[in-house]
C-alpha positions in Angstrom: -4.6 -12.3 7.1 -0.9 -11.5 6.8 1.6 -10.9 9.6 1.7 -7.1 8.9 -2.1 -6.9 9.0 -2.2 -8.8 12.3 0.5 -6.8 13.8 -1.0 -3.5 12.7 -4.4 -4.6 14.1 -2.8 -5.4 17.4 -1.0 -2.0 17.5 -4.2 -0.1 16.7 -6.4 -1.8 19.4 -8.5 0.8 20.9 -7.7 3.4 18.2 -10.9 5.1 16.9 -10.2 5.5 13.2 -12.8 7.7 11.6 -13.3 6.6 8.0 -15.4 8.7 5.7 -18.6 6.8 4.7 -18.5 5.0 1.4 -20.4 6.7 -1.4 -22.1 4.8 -4.3 -20.2 4.9 -7.6 -23.3 4.8 -9.6 -23.9 3.2 -13.0 -21.4 3.7 -15.8 -22.5 4.9 -19.2 -24.0 2.2 -21.3 -21.4 2.6 -24.0 -18.6 1.8 -21.4 -20.2 -1.3 -19.9 -18.8 -3.6 -22.5 -15.3 -2.2 -22.0 -15.6 -2.6 -18.1 -16.7 -6.2 -18.7 -13.8 -6.8 -21.1 -11.0 -5.6 -18.8 -12.6 -7.1 -15.5 -10.9 -10.5 -15.8 -7.4 -9.1 -16.3 -7.9 -6.5 -13.6 -9.1 -9.2 -11.1 -6.1 -11.5 -12.0 -3.4 -8.8 -11.5 -5.2 -7.4 -8.4 -5.2 -10.8 -6.8 -1.5 -11.2 -7.7 -0.7 -7.8 -6.2 -2.6 -8.6 -3.0 -0.7 -11.9 -2.7 2.9 -10.5 -3.2 2.1 -7.3 -1.4 1.1 -9.4 1.6 4.2 -11.5 1.4 6.6 -8.6 1.1 5.2 -6.4 3.8 4.7 -9.4 6.2 8.3 -10.4 5.3 9.9 -7.2 6.6 7.6 -6.9 9.6 8.5 -10.5 10.6 12.2 -10.0 10.1 12.2 -6.9 12.5 10.0 -8.5 15.1 11.7 -11.9 15.1 15.1 -10.1 15.4 13.8 -8.7 18.7 12.5 -12.1 19.8 15.9 -13.6 19.1 17.4 -11.2 21.7 14.7 -12.4 24.1 15.6 -16.0 23.6 19.3 -15.2 24.2 18.6 -13.3 27.5 15.7 -15.0 29.0 17.6 -18.2 30.3 19.9 -15.8 32.2 16.9 -14.0 33.6 15.2 -17.3 34.7 18.5 -18.7 36.1 18.5 -21.6 33.9 22.2 -21.1 33.1 23.2 -22.0 36.6 24.2 -25.7 36.8 22.5 -26.0 40.1 19.1 -24.9 38.8 16.6 -27.8 38.5 15.7 -26.7 34.9 19.3 -26.2 33.8 19.2 -29.4 31.5 16.5 -27.5 29.6 18.6 -24.4 28.8 19.4 -25.9 25.4 15.7 -25.3 24.5 16.3 -21.5 24.5 19.4 -21.9 22.4 17.4 -24.0 19.9 14.7 -21.3 19.8 17.3 -18.7 19.2 18.7 -20.6 16.2 15.3 -21.4 14.8 14.3 -17.7 15.0 17.5 -16.6 13.3 17.0 -19.3 10.7 13.5 -18.1 10.1 14.8 -14.5 9.5 17.3 -15.7 7.1 14.7 -17.9 5.3 12.3 -15.0 4.9 15.1 -12.8 3.6 16.3 -15.4 1.1 12.8 -16.3 -0.2 11.8 -12.7 -0.5 14.7 -11.9 -2.7 14.9 -15.1 -4.7 11.1 -14.9 -5.5 11.2 -11.2 -5.9 8.2 -10.5 -3.6 8.6 -6.7 -3.9 9.1 -6.6 -7.6 6.1 -8.9 -8.2 3.9 -6.7 -6.0 4.9 -3.4 -7.7 4.5 -4.8 -11.2 1.1 -6.4 -10.5 -0.2 -3.4 -8.6 0.8 -1.0 -11.3 -0.7 -3.2 -14.0 -3.9 -3.7 -12.0 -4.2 0.1 -11.5 -3.7 1.0 -15.1 -6.2 -1.7 -16.3 -8.7 -0.5 -13.8 -8.7 3.0 -15.3 -8.9 1.9 -19.0 -12.7 2.4 -19.3 -12.4 5.9 -17.8 -9.4 6.7 -20.1 -11.1 5.3 -23.2 -13.3 8.3 -24.0 -10.2 10.5 -23.9 -8.4 8.5 -26.6 -8.7 9.6 -30.2 -9.6 6.3 -32.1 -10.2 8.1 -35.4 -6.8 7.2 -36.8 -4.7 4.1 -36.2 -1.8 4.8 -33.7 1.5 3.0 -33.6 1.5 3.0 -29.8 -0.9 0.2 -28.6 -0.9 1.5 -25.1 -3.6 4.2 -24.6 -1.8 6.0 -21.7 1.0 7.6 -23.9 -1.6 8.7 -26.4 -3.3 10.8 -23.7 -0.6 11.7 -21.2 2.8 13.1 -21.3 5.3 10.1 -21.2 6.6 11.3 -17.9 3.2 10.4 -16.3 3.2 7.0 -17.9 4.1 4.1 -15.6 6.6 1.6 -16.7 6.3 -2.2 -17.0 3.0 -2.0 -18.7 3.4 -4.5 -21.5 0.3 -6.4 -20.3 -1.7 -3.1 -20.5 -0.6 -2.5 -24.1 -1.6 -5.9 -25.1 -5.0 -5.5 -23.5 -5.5 -2.2 -25.1 -4.6 -3.6 -28.5 -7.1 -6.4 -28.0 -10.0 -4.2 -26.9 -9.5 -1.2 -29.1 -11.8 -2.4 -31.9 -14.6 -2.7 -29.2 -13.7 0.8 -27.8 -13.8 2.3 -31.2 -17.2 0.8 -32.0 -18.7 1.7 -28.5 -17.5 5.3 -28.5 -18.2 6.3 -32.0 -20.1 9.6 -31.8 -20.3 9.4 -28.0 -19.2 12.9 -27.3 -22.0 14.3 -29.4 -24.5 12.6 -27.1 -25.2 15.0 -24.2 -26.5 12.1 -22.1 -23.2 10.2 -22.5 -21.2 13.2 -21.3 -23.4 13.7 -18.2 -23.4 10.0 -17.3 -19.6 9.7 -17.8 -19.1 12.8 -15.6 -21.2 11.4 -12.8 -19.7 7.9 -13.0 -16.2 9.4 -13.0 -17.0 11.6 -9.9 -18.1 8.4 -8.1 -14.9 6.7 -8.8 -12.8 9.8 -7.7 -15.0 10.0 -4.5 -14.1 6.4 -3.8 -10.3 7.1 -4.4 -10.6 10.2 -2.2 -12.2 8.1 0.7 -9.5 5.4 0.2 -6.7 7.9 0.6 -8.3 9.7 3.5 -8.5 6.2 5.2 -4.8 5.5 4.4 -3.7 8.8 5.9 -5.8 8.3 9.0 -4.5 4.7 9.6 -0.9 5.6 9.0 -1.1 8.6 11.4 -2.7 6.5 14.1 0.0 3.8 13.6 2.7 6.4 13.8 1.3 7.8 17.0 0.8 4.4 18.6 4.3 3.1 17.8 5.9 6.4 18.9 3.9 6.1 22.2 4.9 2.5 22.7 8.4 3.3 22.0 8.4 6.0 24.5 7.2 3.6 27.2 9.8 1.0 26.1 12.7 3.4 26.3 11.4 4.9 29.4 11.2 1.5 31.2 14.7 0.8 29.8 16.0 4.0 31.4 14.3 3.1 34.8 15.8 -0.4 34.6 19.3 1.0 33.9 18.9 3.4 36.9 17.5 0.6 39.1 20.7 -1.3 38.4 22.5 1.2 40.5 20.6 0.1 43.6 20.1 -3.6 42.9 21.6 -6.2 40.7 19.2 -8.7 39.2 19.2 -10.5 35.8 15.5 -9.5 35.3 16.6 -5.9 35.1 19.1 -7.1 32.4 16.3 -8.6 30.5 14.3 -5.3 30.6 17.4 -3.2 29.5 18.1 -5.6 26.7 14.9 -6.7 25.3 12.8 -3.5 25.6 15.2 -1.4 23.4 15.5 -4.2 20.9 11.6 -4.4 20.6 11.4 -0.6 20.4 14.2 -0.5 17.6 12.3 -3.2 15.7 9.0 -1.5 15.7 10.6 1.7 14.7 12.6 0.1 11.9 9.5 -1.7 10.5 7.5 1.5 10.6 10.3 3.4 8.8 10.4 0.6 6.2 6.7 0.9 5.6 7.1 4.7 5.0 4.1 5.5 7.2 4.8 9.2 7.6 5.3 9.9 3.9 2.3 7.7 2.9 0.0 9.6 5.4 1.3 13.0 3.9 1.0 12.0 0.3 -2.4 10.4 0.7 -3.8 13.5 2.4 -2.4 15.8 -0.4 -4.0 13.5 -3.1 -7.3 13.4 -1.3 -7.4 17.2 -1.3 -6.4 17.5 -4.9 -9.0 14.9 -6.0 -11.7 17.0 -4.2 -10.7 19.8 -6.5 -10.9 17.6 -9.5 -14.4 16.4 -8.5 -15.5 20.0 -8.2 -14.2 20.9 -11.6 -16.0 17.9 -13.2 -19.2 18.9 -11.5 -18.9 22.3 -12.8 -18.9 20.9 -16.4 -22.3 19.4 -15.9 -23.9 21.9 -13.5 -24.8 24.3 -16.3 -27.1 21.8 -18.1 -25.5 20.7 -21.4 -22.0 19.5 -20.5 -19.1 21.1 -22.3 -17.2 18.2 -23.9 -13.8 19.7 -24.1 -13.9 21.1 -20.5 -15.1 17.8 -19.3 -12.3 15.8 -21.0 -9.7 18.2 -19.7 -11.0 17.8 -16.1 -11.1 14.0 -16.4 -7.6 13.9 -17.9 -6.3 16.2 -15.1 -7.8 13.9 -12.4 -6.3 10.9 -14.0 -2.9 12.6 -14.2 -3.1 13.2 -10.5 -3.8 9.5 -9.8 -1.0 8.4 -12.2 1.5 10.8 -10.6 0.7 9.7 -7.1 1.1 6.1 -8.1 4.4 6.8 -9.8 5.5 8.6 -6.5 4.4 5.5 -4.5 6.3 3.3 -6.9 9.5 5.3 -6.5 9.0 5.5 -2.7 8.7 1.7 -2.2 11.1 0.5 -4.8 14.4 1.3 -2.9 13.2 -0.7 0.1 14.0 -4.4 0.1 13.9 -7.0 2.9 17.3 -6.2 4.3 17.1 -4.4 7.7 17.5 -0.6 7.6 
């Protein structure tokens, strides 16, 4: 469990997040099973890589913000404890706090340096994009015209406008080139088989239902996180204000600790939340979930009348995939400008 996951779990203690129940995806059409098996190893490898570097990157910026607040605590606490007074019995140990402050600042610098040198963010974005595109290849395959050879090995530009195609997909193009003979063989005459169209529609709706549930969960979690951090910040800055007012009546170094550390912690939490783009993720995830519901309804209409209309079904699935690609492209552009530096 990464730092960011642990911190968010702590922040959300007591929050009752209502997640929609998981729906079974269902069995894929028999013609697509070999394609699913063929892409599974590559998808699993890139997905594991995305999880690894995504965890490192997000844990990195949460740690930088929170450790920065802890460095302030290390600097002020010896004064509040009175250890800076030469007459205090623990004055010889005051250097421990200085050492802690140096170690914390060194840790912040090390995280920053490692994150940039090893390109945690870039590795995460590339691996996540590749894993997503590979994952949808079996769903995309029936939409590709394999009748004639195509100069573009990547299947996505063959189906979608280039503006919807995500970049950095050389691995996807190579995989498409490798499995295209299998896809051509498996899908020959598939659309003339009514059972394939119906099975393909039901399987696709199951996948889209899973994506809808995932994005509903993301929106719910991000909204709860926003609310909890905003509430916590209100308390921190309220206590800071009380501490500042109390200074007018009494002078104690403990009040200096309150008026120094609490705003530093509040600013750190706010900065980490802004870096994670919680608000924009909650909004975009809600929008996509609603749009996917519309796509599911359109696909369902294609098979509701009995014999599925192949052209309508292809267009409905293509539209749904376009929504997912556009959302992923938006997420990519949202995250890319952020790096580990504060702010």
